[in-house]
DRENKEKOL-975158 format. One record per residue: residue number from 1; residue in one letter; chain; x, y, z of N, C-alpha, C in turn. Coordinates in steps of 0.05 Angstrom, whole numbers. Layout:
REM DRENKEKOL-975158
resi->NUM	resn->A	chain->A	nc1->X	nc2->Y	nc3->Z	cac1->X	cac2->Y	cac3->Z	cc1->X	cc2->Y	cc3->Z
...
REM end
This chain:
REM DRENKEKOL-975158
resi->1	resn->X	chain->A	nc1->169	nc2->-423	nc3->-286	cac1->160	cac2->-407	cac3->-309	cc1->166	cc2->-378	cc3->-305
resi->2	resn->X	chain->A	nc1->178	nc2->-366	nc3->-325	cac1->185	cac2->-338	cac3->-323	cc1->163	cc2->-321	cc3->-334
resi->3	resn->X	chain->A	nc1->155	nc2->-301	nc3->-319	cac1->133	cac2->-283	cac3->-327	cc1->144	cc2->-257	cc3->-338
resi->4	resn->X	chain->A	nc1->129	nc2->-244	nc3->-356	cac1->138	cac2->-219	cac3->-367	cc1->125	cc2->-196	cc3->-352
resi->5	resn->X	chain->A	nc1->143	nc2->-178	nc3->-342	cac1->135	cac2->-156	cac3->-326	cc1->138	cc2->-130	cc3->-342
resi->6	resn->X	chain->A	nc1->118	nc2->-113	nc3->-340	cac1->119	cac2->-86	cac3->-350	cc1->122	cc2->-67	cc3->-327
resi->7	resn->X	chain->A	nc1->138	nc2->-46	nc3->-330	cac1->143	cac2->-27	cac3->-309	cc1->135	cc2->1	cc3->-319
resi->8	resn->X	chain->A	nc1->119	nc2->15	nc3->-303	cac1->111	cac2->42	cac3->-309	cc1->126	cc2->62	cc3->-291
resi->9	resn->X	chain->A	nc1->138	nc2->82	nc3->-304	cac1->154	cac2->102	cac3->-289	cc1->146	cc2->130	cc3->-298
resi->10	resn->X	chain->A	nc1->154	nc2->150	nc3->-283	cac1->150	cac2->178	cac3->-291	cc1->176	cc2->193	cc3->-290
resi->11	resn->X	chain->A	nc1->197	nc2->182	nc3->-278	cac1->222	cac2->197	cac3->-275	cc1->246	cc2->180	cc3->-279
resi->12	resn->X	chain->A	nc1->265	nc2->181	nc3->-260	cac1->290	cac2->167	cac3->-264	cc1->288	cc2->137	cc3->-259
resi->13	resn->X	chain->A	nc1->267	nc2->129	nc3->-245	cac1->261	cac2->101	cac3->-242	cc1->281	cc2->85	cc3->-226
resi->14	resn->X	chain->A	nc1->289	nc2->94	nc3->-202	cac1->308	cac2->79	cac3->-187	cc1->296	cc2->52	cc3->-177
resi->15	resn->X	chain->A	nc1->270	nc2->52	nc3->-172	cac1->257	cac2->26	cac3->-165	cc1->255	cc2->8	cc3->-189
resi->16	resn->X	chain->A	nc1->252	nc2->20	nc3->-213	cac1->252	cac2->4	cac3->-238	cc1->279	cc2->-9	cc3->-241
resi->17	resn->X	chain->A	nc1->301	nc2->6	nc3->-235	cac1->328	cac2->-5	cac3->-238	cc1->331	cc2->-28	cc3->-219
resi->18	resn->X	chain->A	nc1->321	nc2->-26	nc3->-194	cac1->323	cac2->-48	cac3->-175	cc1->308	cc2->-72	cc3->-185
resi->19	resn->X	chain->A	nc1->285	nc2->-68	nc3->-197	cac1->269	cac2->-90	cac3->-208	cc1->284	cc2->-104	cc3->-231
resi->20	resn->X	chain->A	nc1->296	nc2->-87	nc3->-249	cac1->312	cac2->-99	cac3->-271	cc1->334	cc2->-116	cc3->-260
resi->21	resn->X	chain->A	nc1->349	nc2->-105	nc3->-240	cac1->371	cac2->-120	cac3->-229	cc1->361	cc2->-146	cc3->-216
resi->22	resn->X	chain->A	nc1->338	nc2->-145	nc3->-203	cac1->326	cac2->-169	cac3->-192	cc1->318	cc2->-189	cc3->-213
resi->23	resn->X	chain->A	nc1->310	nc2->-180	nc3->-236	cac1->303	cac2->-198	cac3->-258	cc1->326	cc2->-213	cc3->-270
resi->24	resn->X	chain->A	nc1->350	nc2->-203	nc3->-264	cac1->374	cac2->-215	cac3->-276	cc1->387	cc2->-236	cc3->-257
resi->25	resn->X	chain->A	nc1->374	nc2->-241	nc3->-235	cac1->384	cac2->-263	cac3->-217	cc1->377	cc2->-290	cc3->-231
resi->26	resn->X	chain->A	nc1->394	nc2->-310	nc3->-227	cac1->389	cac2->-336	cac3->-241	cc1->362	cc2->-348	cc3->-234
resi->27	resn->X	chain->A	nc1->352	nc2->-344	nc3->-210	cac1->327	cac2->-356	cac3->-201	cc1->303	cc2->-338	cc3->-204
resi->28	resn->X	chain->A	nc1->306	nc2->-315	nc3->-217	cac1->284	cac2->-295	cac3->-220	cc1->260	cc2->-307	cc3->-235
resi->29	resn->X	chain->A	nc1->236	nc2->-303	nc3->-225	cac1->213	cac2->-314	cac3->-239	cc1->201	cc2->-294	cc3->-259
resi->30	resn->X	chain->A	nc1->216	nc2->-272	nc3->-264	cac1->206	cac2->-253	cac3->-283	cc1->228	cc2->-240	cc3->-300
resi->31	resn->X	chain->A	nc1->220	nc2->-231	nc3->-323	cac1->238	cac2->-214	cac3->-339	cc1->223	cc2->-188	cc3->-344
resi->32	resn->X	chain->A	nc1->238	nc2->-167	nc3->-349	cac1->225	cac2->-141	cac3->-354	cc1->222	cc2->-139	cc3->-385
resi->33	resn->X	chain->A	nc1->197	nc2->-139	nc3->-394	cac1->191	cac2->-139	cac3->-422	cc1->188	cc2->-110	cc3->-433
resi->34	resn->X	chain->A	nc1->181	nc2->-91	nc3->-416	cac1->176	cac2->-64	cac3->-425	cc1->177	cc2->-44	cc3->-402
resi->35	resn->X	chain->A	nc1->190	nc2->-22	nc3->-406	cac1->189	cac2->1	cac3->-388	cc1->174	cc2->23	cc3->-403
resi->36	resn->X	chain->A	nc1->152	nc2->32	nc3->-391	cac1->135	cac2->52	cac3->-404	cc1->133	cc2->77	cc3->-386
resi->37	resn->X	chain->A	nc1->130	nc2->100	nc3->-398	cac1->128	cac2->125	cac3->-383	cc1->109	cc2->144	cc3->-395
resi->38	resn->X	chain->A	nc1->98	nc2->161	nc3->-378	cac1->81	cac2->183	cac3->-387	cc1->97	cc2->208	cc3->-394
resi->39	resn->X	chain->A	nc1->124	nc2->205	nc3->-390	cac1->142	cac2->228	cac3->-396	cc1->164	cc2->218	cc3->-415
resi->40	resn->X	chain->A	nc1->162	nc2->226	nc3->-440	cac1->182	cac2->217	cac3->-460	cc1->211	cc2->224	cc3->-452
resi->41	resn->X	chain->A	nc1->214	nc2->245	nc3->-436	cac1->241	cac2->253	cac3->-428	cc1->251	cc2->240	cc3->-402
resi->42	resn->X	chain->A	nc1->235	nc2->221	nc3->-391	cac1->242	cac2->208	cac3->-366	cc1->270	cc2->195	cc3->-368
resi->43	resn->X	chain->A	nc1->287	nc2->201	nc3->-349	cac1->314	cac2->190	cac3->-349	cc1->314	cc2->159	cc3->-347
resi->44	resn->X	chain->A	nc1->294	nc2->148	nc3->-334	cac1->292	cac2->119	cac3->-332	cc1->289	cc2->105	cc3->-359
resi->45	resn->X	chain->A	nc1->276	nc2->118	nc3->-378	cac1->273	cac2->107	cac3->-405	cc1->301	cc2->103	cc3->-418
resi->46	resn->X	chain->A	nc1->317	nc2->124	nc3->-416	cac1->344	cac2->122	cac3->-427	cc1->360	cc2->100	cc3->-414
resi->47	resn->X	chain->A	nc1->358	nc2->98	nc3->-387	cac1->372	cac2->77	cac3->-372	cc1->363	cc2->49	cc3->-382
resi->48	resn->X	chain->A	nc1->337	nc2->45	nc3->-384	cac1->326	cac2->20	cac3->-393	cc1->336	cc2->13	cc3->-421
resi->49	resn->X	chain->A	nc1->335	nc2->32	nc3->-439	cac1->344	cac2->28	cac3->-467	cc1->373	cc2->20	cc3->-468
resi->50	resn->X	chain->A	nc1->390	nc2->33	nc3->-452	cac1->418	cac2->26	cac3->-452	cc1->423	cc2->-2	cc3->-440
resi->51	resn->X	chain->A	nc1->404	nc2->-12	nc3->-425	cac1->406	cac2->-39	cac3->-414	cc1->390	cc2->-60	cc3->-430
resi->52	resn->X	chain->A	nc1->383	nc2->-53	nc3->-454	cac1->371	cac2->-72	cac3->-472	cc1->342	cc2->-78	cc3->-467
resi->53	resn->X	chain->A	nc1->328	nc2->-60	nc3->-454	cac1->300	cac2->-65	cac3->-448	cc1->283	cc2->-47	cc3->-466
resi->54	resn->X	chain->A	nc1->262	nc2->-59	nc3->-477	cac1->244	cac2->-44	cac3->-495	cc1->230	cc2->-22	cc3->-479
resi->55	resn->X	chain->A	nc1->226	nc2->1	nc3->-491	cac1->213	cac2->24	cac3->-478	cc1->190	cc2->34	cc3->-494
resi->56	resn->X	chain->A	nc1->172	nc2->48	nc3->-481	cac1->149	cac2->61	cac3->-493	cc1->144	cc2->87	cc3->-478
resi->57	resn->X	chain->A	nc1->140	nc2->109	nc3->-492	cac1->133	cac2->134	cac3->-479	cc1->109	cc2->147	cc3->-493
resi->58	resn->X	chain->A	nc1->91	nc2->157	nc3->-477	cac1->68	cac2->171	cac3->-488	cc1->60	cc2->193	cc3->-468
resi->59	resn->X	chain->A	nc1->62	nc2->217	nc3->-477	cac1->53	cac2->239	cac3->-460	cc1->23	cc2->240	cc3->-461
resi->60	resn->X	chain->A	nc1->11	nc2->244	nc3->-439	cac1->-19	cac2->246	cac3->-438	cc1->-29	cc2->274	cc3->-446
resi->61	resn->X	chain->A	nc1->-11	nc2->293	nc3->-450	cac1->-20	cac2->320	cac3->-456	cc1->-37	cc2->320	cc3->-481
resi->62	resn->X	chain->A	nc1->-60	nc2->334	nc3->-479	cac1->-78	cac2->337	cac3->-501	cc1->-94	cc2->312	cc3->-508
resi->63	resn->X	chain->A	nc1->-92	nc2->291	nc3->-491	cac1->-106	cac2->266	cac3->-496	cc1->-127	cc2->262	cc3->-475
resi->64	resn->X	chain->A	nc1->-149	nc2->249	nc3->-482	cac1->-168	cac2->240	cac3->-462	cc1->-154	cc2->218	cc3->-446
resi->65	resn->X	chain->A	nc1->-160	nc2->216	nc3->-421	cac1->-148	cac2->195	cac3->-404	cc1->-152	cc2->167	cc3->-415
resi->66	resn->X	chain->A	nc1->-176	nc2->162	nc3->-425	cac1->-181	cac2->135	cac3->-436	cc1->-164	cc2->130	cc3->-460
resi->67	resn->X	chain->A	nc1->-159	nc2->149	nc3->-477	cac1->-142	cac2->146	cac3->-501	cc1->-113	cc2->141	cc3->-492
resi->68	resn->X	chain->A	nc1->-104	nc2->157	nc3->-473	cac1->-76	cac2->154	cac3->-463	cc1->-72	cc2->126	cc3->-451
resi->69	resn->X	chain->A	nc1->-91	nc2->117	nc3->-434	cac1->-88	cac2->91	cac3->-422	cc1->-91	cc2->69	cc3->-442
resi->70	resn->X	chain->A	nc1->-107	nc2->73	nc3->-463	cac1->-109	cac2->53	cac3->-485	cc1->-82	cc2->49	cc3->-499
resi->71	resn->X	chain->A	nc1->-68	nc2->71	nc3->-503	cac1->-41	cac2->70	cac3->-515	cc1->-22	cc2->54	cc3->-498
resi->72	resn->X	chain->A	nc1->-21	nc2->60	nc3->-472	cac1->-4	cac2->46	cac3->-453	cc1->-12	cc2->16	cc3->-452
resi->73	resn->X	chain->A	nc1->-38	nc2->11	nc3->-450	cac1->-48	cac2->-16	cac3->-449	cc1->-39	cc2->-32	cc3->-474
resi->74	resn->X	chain->A	nc1->-42	nc2->-20	nc3->-497	cac1->-34	cac2->-33	cac3->-522	cc1->-4	cc2->-39	cc3->-523
resi->75	resn->X	chain->A	nc1->12	nc2->-20	nc3->-514	cac1->41	cac2->-25	cac3->-513	cc1->48	cc2->-48	cc3->-494
resi->76	resn->X	chain->A	nc1->35	nc2->-49	nc3->-471	cac1->40	cac2->-70	cac3->-452	cc1->33	cc2->-97	cc3->-464
resi->77	resn->X	chain->A	nc1->9	nc2->-99	nc3->-475	cac1->0	cac2->-124	cac3->-487	cc1->17	cc2->-132	cc3->-511
resi->78	resn->X	chain->A	nc1->24	nc2->-113	nc3->-528	cac1->41	cac2->-119	cac3->-551	cc1->68	cc2->-131	cc3->-542
resi->79	resn->X	chain->A	nc1->78	nc2->-123	nc3->-519	cac1->103	cac2->-133	cac3->-508	cc1->99	cc2->-160	cc3->-494
resi->80	resn->X	chain->A	nc1->75	nc2->-169	nc3->-492	cac1->70	cac2->-195	cac3->-478	cc1->70	cc2->-193	cc3->-448
resi->81	resn->X	chain->A	nc1->66	nc2->-169	nc3->-438	cac1->67	cac2->-165	cac3->-409	cc1->44	cc2->-180	cc3->-395
resi->82	resn->X	chain->A	nc1->51	nc2->-193	nc3->-373	cac1->31	cac2->-208	cac3->-358	cc1->24	cc2->-195	cc3->-331
resi->83	resn->X	chain->A	nc1->42	nc2->-178	nc3->-322	cac1->39	cac2->-164	cac3->-296	cc1->53	cc2->-137	cc3->-298
resi->84	resn->X	chain->A	nc1->44	nc2->-118	nc3->-281	cac1->54	cac2->-91	cac3->-282	cc1->64	cc2->-83	cc3->-254
resi->85	resn->X	chain->A	nc1->87	nc2->-70	nc3->-254	cac1->97	cac2->-58	cac3->-229	cc1->99	cc2->-28	cc3->-234
resi->86	resn->X	chain->A	nc1->87	nc2->-12	nc3->-216	cac1->90	cac2->17	cac3->-216	cc1->115	cc2->24	cc3->-201
resi->87	resn->X	chain->A	nc1->132	nc2->41	nc3->-212	cac1->157	cac2->48	cac3->-200	cc1->162	cc2->77	cc3->-203
resi->88	resn->X	chain->A	nc1->149	nc2->93	nc3->-185	cac1->151	cac2->122	cac3->-187	cc1->133	cc2->132	cc3->-209
resi->89	resn->X	chain->A	nc1->112	nc2->118	nc3->-216	cac1->92	cac2->127	cac3->-236	cc1->73	cc2->145	cc3->-221
resi->90	resn->X	chain->A	nc1->73	nc2->170	nc3->-229	cac1->58	cac2->191	cac3->-214	cc1->31	cc2->198	cc3->-225
resi->91	resn->X	chain->A	nc1->18	nc2->180	nc3->-239	cac1->-9	cac2->185	cac3->-249	cc1->-27	cc2->165	cc3->-235
resi->92	resn->X	chain->A	nc1->-51	nc2->174	nc3->-229	cac1->-72	cac2->155	cac3->-219	cc1->-83	cc2->140	cc3->-243
resi->93	resn->X	chain->A	nc1->-85	nc2->114	nc3->-240	cac1->-97	cac2->97	cac3->-261	cc1->-127	cc2->97	cc3->-258
resi->94	resn->X	chain->A	nc1->-141	nc2->97	nc3->-281	cac1->-170	cac2->97	cac3->-280	cc1->-180	cc2->70	cc3->-269
resi->95	resn->X	chain->A	nc1->-205	nc2->70	nc3->-260	cac1->-217	cac2->45	cac3->-251	cc1->-218	cc2->25	cc3->-274
resi->96	resn->X	chain->A	nc1->-223	nc2->34	nc3->-298	cac1->-225	cac2->16	cac3->-321	cc1->-198	cc2->3	cc3->-327
resi->97	resn->X	chain->A	nc1->-176	nc2->18	nc3->-325	cac1->-150	cac2->6	cac3->-330	cc1->-144	cc2->-14	cc3->-308
resi->98	resn->X	chain->A	nc1->-149	nc2->-7	nc3->-283	cac1->-144	cac2->-26	cac3->-261	cc1->-161	cc2->-51	cc3->-264
resi->99	resn->X	chain->A	nc1->-186	nc2->-48	nc3->-273	cac1->-203	cac2->-71	cac3->-277	cc1->-192	cc2->-90	cc3->-299
resi->100	resn->X	chain->A	nc1->-181	nc2->-78	nc3->-320	cac1->-170	cac2->-95	cac3->-342	cc1->-146	cc2->-111	cc3->-332
resi->101	resn->X	chain->A	nc1->-131	nc2->-101	nc3->-313	cac1->-107	cac2->-114	cac3->-303	cc1->-111	cc2->-124	cc3->-274
resi->102	resn->X	chain->A	nc1->-136	nc2->-128	nc3->-266	cac1->-143	cac2->-135	cac3->-238	cc1->-125	cc2->-157	cc3->-227
resi->103	resn->X	chain->A	nc1->-113	nc2->-151	nc3->-204	cac1->-96	cac2->-171	cac3->-190	cc1->-68	cc2->-174	cc3->-203
resi->104	resn->X	chain->A	nc1->-62	nc2->-158	nc3->-224	cac1->-37	cac2->-161	cac3->-238	cc1->-21	cc2->-135	cc3->-238
resi->105	resn->X	chain->A	nc1->-27	nc2->-116	nc3->-220	cac1->-12	cac2->-91	cac3->-217	cc1->-4	cc2->-89	cc3->-188
resi->106	resn->X	chain->A	nc1->22	nc2->-83	nc3->-184	cac1->32	cac2->-77	cac3->-157	cc1->45	cc2->-49	cc3->-157
resi->107	resn->X	chain->A	nc1->47	nc2->-38	nc3->-133	cac1->60	cac2->-12	cac3->-130	cc1->76	cc2->-13	cc3->-104
resi->108	resn->X	chain->A	nc1->96	nc2->4	nc3->-103	cac1->111	cac2->8	cac3->-78	cc1->104	cc2->36	cc3->-68
resi->109	resn->X	chain->A	nc1->97	nc2->37	nc3->-43	cac1->88	cac2->62	cac3->-31	cc1->106	cc2->69	cc3->-6
resi->110	resn->X	chain->A	nc1->115	nc2->94	nc3->-3	cac1->133	cac2->101	cac3->18	cc1->120	cc2->106	cc3->45
resi->111	resn->X	chain->A	nc1->105	nc2->87	nc3->54	cac1->94	cac2->88	cac3->82	cc1->87	cc2->59	cc3->90
resi->112	resn->X	chain->A	nc1->82	nc2->56	nc3->115	cac1->73	cac2->30	cac3->125	cc1->42	cc2->30	cc3->124
resi->113	resn->X	chain->A	nc1->32	nc2->22	nc3->100	cac1->4	cac2->22	cac3->96	cc1->-10	cc2->4	cc3->117
resi->114	resn->X	chain->A	nc1->-33	nc2->11	nc3->126	cac1->-51	cac2->31	cac3->115	cc1->-46	cc2->60	cc3->124
resi->115	resn->X	chain->A	nc1->-24	nc2->65	nc3->137	cac1->-18	cac2->93	cac3->145	cc1->-9	cc2->109	cc3->121
resi->116	resn->X	chain->A	nc1->-17	nc2->134	nc3->120	cac1->-7	cac2->154	cac3->102	cc1->-9	cc2->147	cc3->72
resi->117	resn->X	chain->A	nc1->-33	nc2->142	nc3->64	cac1->-38	cac2->139	cac3->35	cc1->-33	cc2->165	cc3->21
resi->118	resn->X	chain->A	nc1->-26	nc2->164	nc3->-4	cac1->-23	cac2->189	cac3->-19	cc1->5	cc2->201	cc3->-16
resi->119	resn->X	chain->A	nc1->6	nc2->227	nc3->-16	cac1->32	cac2->242	cac3->-17	cc1->41	cc2->251	cc3->11
resi->120	resn->X	chain->A	nc1->66	nc2->261	nc3->11	cac1->78	cac2->273	cac3->35	cc1->79	cc2->253	cc3->59
resi->121	resn->X	chain->A	nc1->85	nc2->228	nc3->53	cac1->84	cac2->207	cac3->73	cc1->105	cc2->211	cc3->95
resi->122	resn->X	chain->A	nc1->129	nc2->219	nc3->88	cac1->150	cac2->221	cac3->108	cc1->145	cc2->244	cc3->126
resi->123	resn->X	chain->A	nc1->137	nc2->267	nc3->116	cac1->130	cac2->290	cac3->133	cc1->107	cc2->283	cc3->152
resi->124	resn->X	chain->A	nc1->88	nc2->269	nc3->142	cac1->65	cac2->261	cac3->159	cc1->73	cc2->243	cc3->181
resi->125	resn->X	chain->A	nc1->91	nc2->223	nc3->175	cac1->100	cac2->204	cac3->196	cc1->116	cc2->219	cc3->217
resi->126	resn->X	chain->A	nc1->133	nc2->238	nc3->209	cac1->149	cac2->253	cac3->228	cc1->131	cc2->271	cc3->245
resi->127	resn->X	chain->A	nc1->112	nc2->284	nc3->232	cac1->94	cac2->302	cac3->247	cc1->77	cc2->287	cc3->267
resi->128	resn->X	chain->A	nc1->70	nc2->262	nc3->261	cac1->54	cac2->246	cac3->279	cc1->70	cc2->235	cc3->302
resi->129	resn->X	chain->A	nc1->97	nc2->237	nc3->301	cac1->113	cac2->227	cac3->322	cc1->117	cc2->197	cc3->321
resi->130	resn->X	chain->A	nc1->114	nc2->185	nc3->297	cac1->117	cac2->156	cac3->294	cc1->146	cc2->148	cc3->299
resi->131	resn->X	chain->A	nc1->149	nc2->124	nc3->309	cac1->176	cac2->114	cac3->314	cc1->189	cc2->103	cc3->289
resi->132	resn->X	chain->A	nc1->172	nc2->95	nc3->270	cac1->182	cac2->83	cac3->245	cc1->166	cc2->94	cc3->221
resi->133	resn->X	chain->A	nc1->181	nc2->96	nc3->199	cac1->168	cac2->100	cac3->173	cc1->174	cc2->74	cc3->158
resi->134	resn->X	chain->A	nc1->172	nc2->75	nc3->132	cac1->178	cac2->51	cac3->116	cc1->165	cc2->51	cc3->89
resi->135	resn->X	chain->A	nc1->162	nc2->27	nc3->78	cac1->151	cac2->24	cac3->52	cc1->134	cc2->-1	cc3->51
resi->136	resn->X	chain->A	nc1->115	nc2->-1	nc3->32	cac1->97	cac2->-24	cac3->29	cc1->94	cc2->-30	cc3->-1
resi->137	resn->X	chain->A	nc1->94	nc2->-55	nc3->-7	cac1->87	cac2->-65	cac3->-34	cc1->58	cc2->-75	cc3->-32
resi->138	resn->X	chain->A	nc1->42	nc2->-65	nc3->-50	cac1->13	cac2->-73	cac3->-49	cc1->2	cc2->-77	cc3->-77
resi->139	resn->X	chain->A	nc1->-20	nc2->-93	nc3->-77	cac1->-35	cac2->-97	cac3->-102	cc1->-50	cc2->-71	cc3->-107
resi->140	resn->X	chain->A	nc1->-51	nc2->-62	nc3->-132	cac1->-65	cac2->-38	cac3->-139	cc1->-94	cc2->-44	cc3->-144
resi->141	resn->X	chain->A	nc1->-111	nc2->-28	nc3->-131	cac1->-140	cac2->-30	cac3->-134	cc1->-150	cc2->-2	cc3->-141
resi->142	resn->X	chain->A	nc1->-176	nc2->0	nc3->-144	cac1->-188	cac2->26	cac3->-150	cc1->-185	cc2->45	cc3->-127
resi->143	resn->X	chain->A	nc1->-181	nc2->36	nc3->-103	cac1->-177	cac2->53	cac3->-79	cc1->-147	cc2->61	cc3->-78
resi->144	resn->X	chain->A	nc1->-142	nc2->87	nc3->-75	cac1->-115	cac2->97	cac3->-74	cc1->-99	cc2->83	cc3->-51
resi->145	resn->X	chain->A	nc1->-78	nc2->69	nc3->-58	cac1->-60	cac2->56	cac3->-38	cc1->-76	cc2->37	cc3->-20
resi->146	resn->X	chain->A	nc1->-97	nc2->25	nc3->-31	cac1->-115	cac2->10	cac3->-14	cc1->-115	cc2->-20	cc3->-18
resi->147	resn->X	chain->A	nc1->-99	nc2->-31	nc3->-36	cac1->-99	cac2->-60	cac3->-41	cc1->-84	cc2->-76	cc3->-21
resi->148	resn->X	chain->A	nc1->-86	nc2->-102	nc3->-23	cac1->-73	cac2->-120	cac3->-5	cc1->-43	cc2->-114	cc3->-3
resi->149	resn->X	chain->A	nc1->-33	nc2->-112	nc3->21	cac1->-4	cac2->-108	cac3->25	cc1->10	cc2->-135	cc3->24
resi->150	resn->X	chain->A	nc1->30	nc2->-136	nc3->6	cac1->45	cac2->-161	cac3->2	cc1->71	cc2->-162	cc3->18
resi->151	resn->X	chain->A	nc1->81	nc2->-139	nc3->26	cac1->106	cac2->-138	cac3->42	cc1->112	cc2->-110	cc3->50
resi->152	resn->X	chain->A	nc1->127	nc2->-107	nc3->72	cac1->134	cac2->-81	cac3->83	cc1->163	cc2->-82	cc3->94
resi->153	resn->X	chain->A	nc1->175	nc2->-59	nc3->95	cac1->201	cac2->-55	cac3->108	cc1->199	cc2->-31	cc3->126
resi->154	resn->X	chain->A	nc1->207	nc2->-34	nc3->151	cac1->207	cac2->-12	cac3->170	cc1->234	cc2->2	cc3->171
resi->155	resn->X	chain->A	nc1->233	nc2->29	nc3->175	cac1->257	cac2->45	cac3->177	cc1->253	cc2->63	cc3->202
resi->156	resn->X	chain->A	nc1->271	nc2->62	nc3->221	cac1->268	cac2->79	cac3->245	cc1->268	cc2->109	cc3->238
resi->157	resn->X	chain->A	nc1->251	nc2->124	nc3->251	cac1->252	cac2->153	cac3->248	cc1->270	cc2->164	cc3->270
resi->158	resn->X	chain->A	nc1->291	nc2->177	nc3->262	cac1->311	cac2->188	cac3->280	cc1->303	cc2->216	cc3->290
resi->159	resn->X	chain->A	nc1->313	nc2->224	nc3->313	cac1->305	cac2->249	cac3->325	cc1->310	cc2->273	cc3->307
resi->160	resn->X	chain->A	nc1->331	nc2->272	nc3->291	cac1->338	cac2->295	cac3->274	cc1->329	cc2->291	cc3->245
resi->161	resn->X	chain->A	nc1->312	nc2->271	nc3->240	cac1->303	cac2->266	cac3->213	cc1->287	cc2->289	cc3->201
resi->162	resn->X	chain->A	nc1->291	nc2->294	nc3->176	cac1->273	cac2->311	cac3->160	cc1->259	cc2->293	cc3->140
resi->163	resn->X	chain->A	nc1->239	nc2->302	nc3->126	cac1->226	cac2->285	cac3->106	cc1->247	cc2->275	cc3->85
resi->164	resn->X	chain->A	nc1->266	nc2->292	nc3->78	cac1->287	cac2->284	cac3->59	cc1->305	cc2->262	cc3->69
resi->165	resn->X	chain->A	nc1->315	nc2->265	nc3->94	cac1->333	cac2->244	cac3->104	cc1->319	cc2->218	cc3->108
resi->166	resn->X	chain->A	nc1->294	nc2->219	nc3->117	cac1->278	cac2->194	cac3->121	cc1->273	cc2->182	cc3->93
resi->167	resn->X	chain->A	nc1->266	nc2->199	nc3->74	cac1->261	cac2->189	cac3->47	cc1->285	cc2->174	cc3->35
resi->168	resn->X	chain->A	nc1->309	nc2->184	nc3->40	cac1->333	cac2->170	cac3->30	cc1->336	cc2->142	cc3->41
resi->169	resn->X	chain->A	nc1->331	nc2->140	nc3->67	cac1->334	cac2->114	cac3->80	cc1->312	cc2->95	cc3->72
resi->170	resn->X	chain->A	nc1->288	nc2->106	nc3->69	cac1->265	cac2->89	cac3->60	cc1->270	cc2->79	cc3->31
resi->171	resn->X	chain->A	nc1->280	nc2->97	nc3->14	cac1->286	cac2->89	cac3->-14	cc1->306	cc2->66	cc3->-15
resi->172	resn->X	chain->A	nc1->325	nc2->66	nc3->1	cac1->345	cac2->44	cac3->2	cc1->330	cc2->18	cc3->9
resi->173	resn->X	chain->A	nc1->311	nc2->19	nc3->27	cac1->296	cac2->-5	cac3->34	cc1->277	cc2->-13	cc3->11
resi->174	resn->X	chain->A	nc1->266	nc2->7	nc3->-3	cac1->248	cac2->1	cac3->-26	cc1->264	cc2->-15	cc3->-47
resi->175	resn->X	chain->A	nc1->289	nc2->-8	nc3->-51	cac1->305	cac2->-22	cac3->-71	cc1->310	cc2->-51	cc3->-64
resi->176	resn->X	chain->A	nc1->311	nc2->-57	nc3->-38	cac1->314	cac2->-85	cac3->-29	cc1->288	cc2->-100	cc3->-29
resi->177	resn->X	chain->A	nc1->267	nc2->-86	nc3->-20	cac1->241	cac2->-99	cac3->-16	cc1->226	cc2->-105	cc3->-43
resi->178	resn->X	chain->A	nc1->226	nc2->-86	nc3->-61	cac1->209	cac2->-88	cac3->-84	cc1->216	cc2->-113	cc3->-102
resi->179	resn->X	chain->A	nc1->241	nc2->-117	nc3->-109	cac1->247	cac2->-140	cac3->-126	cc1->240	cc2->-167	cc3->-112
resi->180	resn->X	chain->A	nc1->245	nc2->-168	nc3->-86	cac1->240	cac2->-192	cac3->-71	cc1->210	cc2->-198	cc3->-70
resi->181	resn->X	chain->A	nc1->194	nc2->-178	nc3->-65	cac1->165	cac2->-182	cac3->-63	cc1->153	cc2->-187	cc3->-91
resi->182	resn->X	chain->A	nc1->162	nc2->-174	nc3->-111	cac1->153	cac2->-179	cac3->-138	cc1->159	cc2->-208	cc3->-146
resi->183	resn->X	chain->A	nc1->183	nc2->-217	nc3->-139	cac1->190	cac2->-245	cac3->-146	cc1->172	cc2->-265	cc3->-131
resi->184	resn->X	chain->A	nc1->166	nc2->-259	nc3->-106	cac1->148	cac2->-277	cac3->-91	cc1->120	cc2->-277	cc3->-103
resi->185	resn->X	chain->A	nc1->111	nc2->-253	nc3->-109	cac1->84	cac2->-249	cac3->-120	cc1->81	cc2->-264	cc3->-147
resi->186	resn->X	chain->A	nc1->101	nc2->-261	nc3->-164	cac1->99	cac2->-274	cac3->-190	cc1->105	cc2->-304	cc3->-189
resi->187	resn->X	chain->A	nc1->114	nc2->-314	nc3->-167	cac1->118	cac2->-343	cac3->-163	cc1->94	cc2->-357	cc3->-153
resi->188	resn->X	chain->A	nc1->74	nc2->-342	nc3->-145	cac1->49	cac2->-355	cac3->-134	cc1->35	cc2->-372	cc3->-154
REM end
């Protein structure tokens, strides 16, 4: 059974692109029904549209958070979305939104959770002297980066790494990990 996935982005959406490519495999258990963004100018929206994927954009400026999330929620439901993947979506979702989609939202985070929740993950891993950084796909809950981890990929931290060089290598792993874990998750 093929499930309909909605993807939320805020920028160019390179992880969204990886998920779309993953959805086009013959054995993929999902199709991308909608790419939505809080930034109407997001480059990822144009990419999705040129690849035949429905898009939705709503700026939250001047709106109450509940009204903004209601608009996103309505667009997702109107598209028949059954599950949501966050792909560079840089807004915190309200507890109410998460509750409405409980167990049906995943995110990819650039650290080996439970380490380094939130921002600046690569700088924090380097500063701590960690031997590895990486990324984690997890279920979204009301706790920031606190849901069940579904999969991880480790990336060695090299002696001359900067946050930017580590981020580039981690991003390459994110593109491999996210479609695979989303496919496994939606096949359960």
